[in-house]
C-alpha positions in Angstrom: -13.1 -13.8 -10.9 -10.7 -12.1 -8.5 -12.0 -10.4 -5.4 -12.8 -6.7 -5.5 -11.5 -4.8 -2.5 -13.5 -1.8 -1.2 -10.8 -0.3 1.0 -7.1 0.3 0.7 -6.6 -1.3 4.1 -8.2 -4.5 2.9 -6.1 -4.5 -0.2 -3.0 -3.9 1.8 -3.9 -6.8 4.1 -4.4 -9.2 1.2 -1.2 -8.1 -0.5 0.7 -8.8 2.8 -0.9 -12.2 3.0 0.1 -13.0 -0.6 3.6 -11.8 0.1 3.9 -14.1 3.2 2.4 -17.1 1.5 4.2 -16.7 -1.9 0.9 -16.2 -3.7 2.1 -12.9 -5.2 3.6 -15.1 -7.9 0.2 -16.4 -8.9 -2.0 -13.3 -8.5 -0.5 -10.6 -10.8 -3.4 -8.1 -10.3 -5.9 -6.8 -7.8 -9.1 -4.8 -8.3 -10.2 -1.9 -6.1 -13.5 -0.1 -6.1 -13.8 2.9 -3.7 -16.1 5.9 -3.7 -17.6 5.2 -7.1 -14.3 4.7 -8.9 -12.7 1.4 -9.9 -9.2 0.5 -10.7 -7.2 -2.6 -11.6 -3.6 -2.8 -10.3 -1.4 -5.2 -12.3 2.3 -6.1 -11.8 4.8 -8.3 -13.7 7.7 -8.7 -11.3 8.5 -8.8 -7.6 10.0 -5.3 -7.8 6.7 -4.0 -9.3 4.8 -5.8 -6.5 7.0 -4.1 -3.8 6.5 -0.7 -5.4 2.7 -1.2 -5.6 2.6 -2.5 -2.0 4.5 0.6 -0.8 2.0 2.8 -2.7 -1.0 0.8 -1.3 0.4 1.1 2.2 0.6 4.9 1.8 -3.0 5.0 0.5 -4.2 2.9 3.5 -2.5 5.3 5.9 -4.2 8.2 4.3 -7.5 6.3 4.4 -7.1 5.7 8.1 -6.1 9.2 8.9 -2.6 8.3 9.9 0.2 10.3 8.3 2.5 8.0 6.2 5.5 10.2 6.8 6.6 12.2 9.8 8.8 15.2 9.3 11.8 15.7 11.6 12.5 18.9 13.5 15.9 19.8 14.7 17.1 22.5 17.1 18.8 25.3 15.2 22.1 24.8 16.9 21.9 21.0 16.9 20.5 21.0 20.5 23.7 22.1 22.1 23.6 25.1 24.0 
């Protein structure tokens, strides 16, 4: 039976380890159980793995309170003047 992760951060860490070691080819799914809900995340190709890893990275950022994206601000006149 596969490990069940209890945080997005732990899942992200495992996915990064699997990516580095090449185990992403063998695993094909992960299980997550947080705050009373459970989900199984399954992928069939490397592109799906990358998409899921990006999504899990965003969820881990939200979980830790760090914004995943930072908006940019620009001066109205481009900063000249």
